[in-house]
C-alpha positions as CSV (number, residue, x, y, z in Angstrom):
1,G,123.4,316.0,16.6
2,E,127.2,316.5,14.8
3,R,129.4,314.4,17.8
4,G,130.8,316.2,20.4
5,A,128.7,319.0,19.3
6,S,127.8,321.4,22.0
7,A,124.3,322.1,23.3
8,D,125.1,325.9,20.9
9,F,125.0,323.9,17.5
10,F,121.1,323.3,19.1
11,L,119.7,326.0,19.2
12,A,117.3,327.7,17.6
13,S,119.3,331.7,17.0
14,N,121.7,329.3,15.7
15,T,120.4,329.5,12.1
16,Q,123.6,328.4,10.5
17,A,123.9,325.0,12.8
18,K,120.5,325.1,12.1
19,A,120.2,324.8,7.9
20,E,123.4,322.5,9.2
21,R,120.7,319.7,11.2
22,D,118.1,320.0,8.5
23,R,120.8,319.2,5.5
24,L,121.8,315.4,7.6
25,A,118.1,315.5,8.7
26,M,117.3,315.5,4.7
27,Q,120.7,312.9,4.3
28,C,119.1,310.8,6.5
29,V,115.9,311.1,5.3
30,D,117.2,310.2,1.9
31,D,120.0,306.8,3.3
32,M,117.2,305.5,4.5
33,L,114.0,305.8,1.2
34,D,117.5,305.1,-0.9
35,W,118.1,301.7,1.4
36,I,114.0,301.1,1.6
37,Y,113.4,301.2,-2.8
38,S,116.9,299.0,-2.8
39,V,115.5,295.8,-2.2
40,Y,113.5,294.1,-3.8
41,S,109.7,294.8,-3.9
42,D,108.2,291.5,-2.4
43,T,109.3,291.8,1.1
44,T,108.0,293.9,4.0
45,S,111.2,296.3,4.9
46,V,111.0,298.5,7.8
47,A,113.6,301.5,8.6
48,I,114.1,303.5,11.6
49,L,115.0,306.9,11.3
50,D,116.7,308.2,14.8
51,A,115.5,311.6,15.0
52,T,115.3,315.0,16.7
53,N,111.9,315.9,14.0
54,T,110.4,318.6,16.7
55,T,108.7,320.8,14.7
56,K,105.9,320.3,12.7
57,A,108.0,321.7,9.1
58,R,111.1,319.5,10.0
59,R,108.0,316.7,10.0
60,Q,106.4,317.6,6.8
61,A,109.6,317.7,5.1
62,V,110.0,314.6,5.8
63,V,106.7,313.4,4.1
64,E,107.1,315.2,2.0
65,R,110.2,313.8,1.2
66,C,108.8,310.2,1.8
67,R,106.1,311.1,-1.0
68,S,108.1,312.0,-3.5
69,A,110.2,308.8,-3.7
70,A,107.4,307.1,-3.7
71,V,105.7,308.5,-6.3
72,Q,109.7,308.1,-8.2
73,A,110.0,305.2,-7.1
74,A,106.6,303.9,-8.9
75,S,107.1,306.3,-11.8
76,V,110.0,303.6,-13.0
77,P,108.9,301.4,-16.1
78,G,108.1,297.6,-14.3
79,S,108.3,299.0,-10.9
80,N,105.7,297.4,-8.5
81,P,107.4,299.3,-5.0
82,P,105.0,298.8,-1.8
83,P,102.9,301.3,-0.2
84,L,105.5,303.6,2.2
85,R,104.3,303.4,5.4
86,I,105.4,306.5,7.2
87,V,105.1,306.0,11.2
88,F,106.1,309.2,13.5
89,L,106.7,307.7,17.4
90,E,106.2,311.1,19.5
91,S,107.8,310.1,23.5
92,I,106.2,312.8,25.8
93,C,107.9,312.6,29.9
94,N,106.3,314.7,32.6
95,K,108.1,311.9,35.8
96,P,111.3,313.7,37.0
97,D,112.5,311.2,38.3
98,M,112.2,309.1,34.5
99,L,113.9,312.5,33.3
100,E,116.3,312.4,35.7
101,A,117.3,308.2,35.2
102,N,117.5,309.4,30.7
103,Y,119.4,312.5,31.5
104,R,122.1,310.2,33.3
105,M,121.9,307.7,30.3
106,K,123.2,309.5,28.4
107,M,125.9,311.1,29.6
108,H,127.7,307.6,27.8
109,N,126.8,308.1,24.4
110,D,129.8,309.1,22.6
111,D,129.1,312.8,23.6
112,Y,129.7,312.6,26.9
113,K,131.5,309.6,27.7
114,D,134.9,310.8,27.7
115,A,134.1,314.3,30.1
116,K,137.4,314.7,32.1
117,D,133.5,316.5,34.0
118,A,130.5,315.4,34.3
119,D,128.7,318.1,35.8
120,A,129.6,320.4,32.6
121,A,128.7,317.6,30.3
122,L,125.7,316.9,32.0
123,S,124.4,320.8,31.8
124,D,126.4,320.7,28.3
125,F,123.4,318.4,28.0
126,M,120.8,320.4,30.1
127,K,121.0,322.8,27.9
128,R,120.8,321.2,24.8
129,V,116.5,320.0,26.2
130,S,116.4,323.3,26.6
131,A,117.2,323.5,23.5
132,Y,115.0,320.7,22.2
133,V,111.5,322.4,24.4
134,E,112.3,325.8,23.3
135,Q,111.4,324.6,19.9
136,Y,108.8,321.8,19.5
137,E,106.1,321.6,18.6
138,P,103.2,319.0,19.5
139,L,102.6,316.4,17.0
140,E,99.1,317.5,16.0
141,D,96.8,313.9,14.8
142,D,96.2,315.7,11.6
143,E,100.3,316.3,10.0
144,V,99.3,312.2,10.0
145,T,95.6,312.7,8.5
146,M,95.3,311.7,4.4
147,S,95.0,314.6,2.4
148,S,91.7,314.0,-0.8
149,G,93.1,311.3,-1.3
150,T,93.5,312.1,-5.0
151,L,97.1,311.6,-5.0
152,A,99.4,309.1,-6.2
153,S,101.0,310.3,-3.9
154,D,98.7,309.7,-1.7
155,Y,98.1,306.1,-2.3
156,L,101.6,305.6,-1.9
157,T,102.4,306.4,1.4
158,R,99.9,306.6,4.6
159,C,101.0,308.8,7.6
160,G,100.3,307.5,11.5
161,L,102.0,307.9,14.5
162,V,101.8,306.5,17.2
163,R,102.8,308.8,21.0
164,M,103.9,306.8,23.8
165,V,103.7,308.4,27.3
166,N,105.9,307.9,30.2
167,G,107.5,305.5,28.8
168,G,104.8,303.4,27.5
169,Q,102.5,303.7,30.9
170,K,100.2,305.0,28.6
171,L,100.3,304.7,23.6
172,E,98.4,306.5,21.7
173,L,97.4,305.6,18.3
174,C,96.6,307.4,15.1
175,N,96.4,306.9,11.5
176,L,97.9,303.1,12.2
177,G,95.2,301.2,9.7
178,S,94.6,297.4,10.4
179,S,98.1,295.8,9.7
180,M,99.1,297.2,13.1
181,V,99.1,294.2,15.7
182,M,100.6,295.3,19.0
183,L,101.2,292.6,21.2
């Protein structure tokens, strides 16, 4: 989010803030893609987009932006960009003690670490959580499955997901292919 923004910035009903959140998210995607495609094609690069992609529409926008960049990179004469793998990580927690510990930890981030009233800061953060919960659309397996496979963007990008439940007590993997090794 925007540093120091109150919970109101994250409300679905705040259309001006939503437009700004979407703009910032796509700017981060563009920065990530610029970096990925600026390195040599014979190297493996990993970029992590730490974002709150709580809606199917936002995730679709990220995938489309990545696919468009992959097609554009491949269209440059003499280029040989590696395929782009997009992996969404969905973290689900339904353990109250784990959630409470996480909320307390958030009080040390830049938005809250200098708060004069710790209770008010925690209350604001809980309002942010509520705003996210209101908008949240679970990541569905079909969001990461291949389309027809005939489009250039399908060849140049692959999309999968890792669903982590309760801090890693359970992991679900979808469409990651054989190139993902977990030890």
